[in-house]
C-alpha positions in Angstrom: 61.6 152.4 101.2 63.9 154.1 98.9 66.0 151.0 98.5 63.2 149.3 96.7 63.4 151.8 93.9 66.9 150.6 93.3 65.7 147.2 92.1 63.9 146.5 88.9 62.9 143.0 90.0 59.5 143.0 91.8 60.5 140.1 94.0 63.4 142.1 95.3 61.2 145.2 95.8 58.7 143.0 97.6 61.5 141.8 99.9 62.4 145.4 100.7 58.8 146.3 101.4 58.2 143.3 103.6 61.3 144.1 105.7 59.9 147.7 106.1 56.6 146.3 107.2 58.3 144.0 109.7 60.6 146.6 111.2 57.9 149.4 111.2 54.6 147.5 111.6 52.8 150.8 112.5 53.9 152.5 109.2 51.1 152.0 106.7 53.4 152.5 103.6 55.3 149.3 104.0 52.1 147.3 104.2 50.5 149.2 101.3 53.5 148.7 99.1 53.5 145.0 99.9 49.9 144.9 98.9 50.6 146.7 95.6 53.4 144.3 94.6 51.2 141.3 95.5 48.4 142.6 93.3 50.9 142.8 90.4 51.7 139.2 91.2 48.0 138.3 91.2 48.1 137.2 94.9 44.8 138.9 95.7 44.2 137.3 99.1 47.7 138.2 100.4 47.4 141.7 99.0 44.1 142.1 100.8 45.7 141.1 104.1 48.5 143.6 103.5 46.0 146.4 102.7 44.0 145.6 105.8 47.2 146.0 107.9 47.9 149.4 106.2 44.3 150.5 106.9 44.7 149.5 110.6 47.9 151.6 110.8 46.3 154.6 108.9 42.5 154.5 109.1 40.6 156.7 106.8 43.3 156.9 104.1 41.7 157.4 100.7 44.7 155.7 99.0 44.3 152.7 101.2 40.5 152.6 100.7 41.1 152.7 97.0 43.5 149.8 97.1 41.1 147.8 99.3 
């Protein structure tokens, strides 16, 4: 996750977060960060799917609920 902060290009950050979400599918942070980047790119449907995966991994999180 730290590696994403080393990039200024959101597409590179997205790639890092997608890798995290793939390698650690039960960690909500990767999915949540993927969703956040997708929102910035105006890809709302894809972001919603990522936030739903985050919610499944960490149900009841206020942060995820806000993003949803």
